[in-house]
N, C-alpha and C positions, 0 to 999 in steps of 0.2 A: 803426517810422520814425524816432523820434528817438535810439533805440539803436544803429540801423544809420547815421545819419546822424552822431552822434559817433564811433563807431567810425572811421568815413571820414574825419572831420575830423582825427583825431588819428593814424591813419596817413598821410594824405595830402596837410594843409593843408587850409586854405579853397580858393585857389588850384586844386590838384591835384585837388578833388574834384568830380565831375561829380553831376548829377541823376540820372542814369541809371545809374550806380553805387548811389547810395544807394536807389533802387527797386529793382533787381537783389537787393542784400542785404536789403532789409525784404520782398522776394516780393510786391513791388508792381508797377503799371505807374507810368512817369514821369506818365502821368498824374492820378493817384492823389495823388501827393506835391501837385500844383498844385491839388487840391481844397483843400488847408488852407494852402499857403504860396505866396503870390507869386513868391519866386523863391530861391535859394540863401542871401540873405543873412537872410529872415524865415525859414528852417529853422534856421540857426544861431543866430539870436535864441530862438527856440524853445528850441534845446537848453541854451544859458544860461539861460533862465529855468527851465527843470526842472530843470536841475542845481544850480544856485547860489543863484540868485534866491529859491528856496525854503527854502533854509538861512535865508537873514536874515530871511524870515518866523517861522522858528523859533525865530532870536536875539531879534527883535522883541518876539515873545511871550513869552520868559523874562524879559525884561526887565520886560516892561509887569506882568505878575503878581507878580515880585520884589517881597517885603516886608522892609527890612531894609538894612542898609548895604550902599550899592555895591561897597565891597570884596571882600563875599563872593559876589558875583555876577560880577565879571571873572574871576576863576580859571576857574568853571564855562565862563565863554563862549569864552575863549582854546581850553579843552580840547578844547569842541566845535568848534572853528575846526579845533585840530589832528587830531579825526577826521575831519573831510572833507577833510583833507591826506592822513590814510592812507588812508582807507576808501572815499573815490571817486574820479571821474575829473576833480575841480577840478583839481587841478594839470595835468592837459592840457589844459583848457580854458584856463587861465590862459595856461600857455606858448602856446599858439595863438594867443591874442588878442596876444600881447606878438609873436608872429613875424608875425602878419599884419595887423597894426594901420598900418603904414608905407605897404603897398603897397593896405590897404582902411580907410581912417580910419574910416568908418562901422563898421567894429564894434569899433573902439578907443573912439569916442563913445559906441555903444549900452553897452558893457560898464563906461564911465565912471560914465555916467547910470544903469544898472539895478544895480550891483554895488557899484561902488567909493565913489560918491556916497551911497547909501543905507547901506551900510556904517557910512561913517565918521562919518554923522550921526547915525547910533545911539550909537557910541560917545563921540561929541563931547558929545551929551546926557548920557551916562552919567557922564562926566569932568566935565562943567560941576556936575551934581548931586551929586556926591559933594565937588567944592570949597565950592557953596553951604551943603552940612551940616556941611562944618567937617572931613570926615573926610580930606579930601585939602589938600594946603598949595595956595595959588592959583598956578598952573600956566595954560598957554594949553593949552585944550582940542584945537586943532587939530594942534597940535605933539606933544603927550602921546599923543594917538590914533594918529598917525604910528611915535611909537615904539612903541606898544603893539602895531600889527599886523604892524611890521617884520621879527618872527622868523618871522611864518608865511610872508611871501612868502618868505624866504630859505630855508623848508621846500619852500614849492613847485617853487621853480628849483634845490634842492638835489636834490630826489625825481625831477624831470623833467628835469634837465641831467647833474647831476654823478654820481648815484648809478647811472645807465644806462651811464657811462663807468667806471666800478669806485669812484668815491667810496667811502667809507666812510657804510654806512646810517645815517640822522638818523630818531630815534625823537621825532616831531614833537609826540609828547603829553609828553613829558620836555621838551623843549624850551619848551612852553607853560608846564607848572608850576614850570620853573625861571625865566621871563621875567616871569611874575605874580609869581612871589615876589621878583624884584629891582624891578618897577615899584611895586608897593603898597608897598615898605619906601620907595622913592625918592619916592612920593607922599604917605606920612603928614606931617601936622603938625609943626613946631618943636617 
């Protein structure tokens, strides 16, 4: 059901997707969808949780289990994120949220709370830990995290908007490795 919903949300957008279409694609009755979800918004939220929030849990586990300098963890997290950009529907979901949030602010609010806020808090904690341990020079963790994740957002937009229009393919993993190198050099104490 969630796979069918994701495919339709990507193809038709949130407004254009009907629960009847999701049910038909999933081989279910519309009533079956209502056994699990109150409405289309709840269905999209479940798609986001399954597709993206699970990745945040993986990153949180990696961070919690990591022993050693924060600087050795950040490249792996960025590469993991790049893998999600390359190999999962994450870019399409992010594009959907961006496209639909003005007409359906509850979608944007949910994504902000469930994905953005959780992800940035995790990264901010790592940056603050790196500063506290003397690995990083004193920096603003909030601004640093936005600088860290910016290229992954670019990769998402590039993959969903510009590549389909003939833009040169972007290797998100190479971008992540390059950016991690630049950022870690910039964060070193003087």
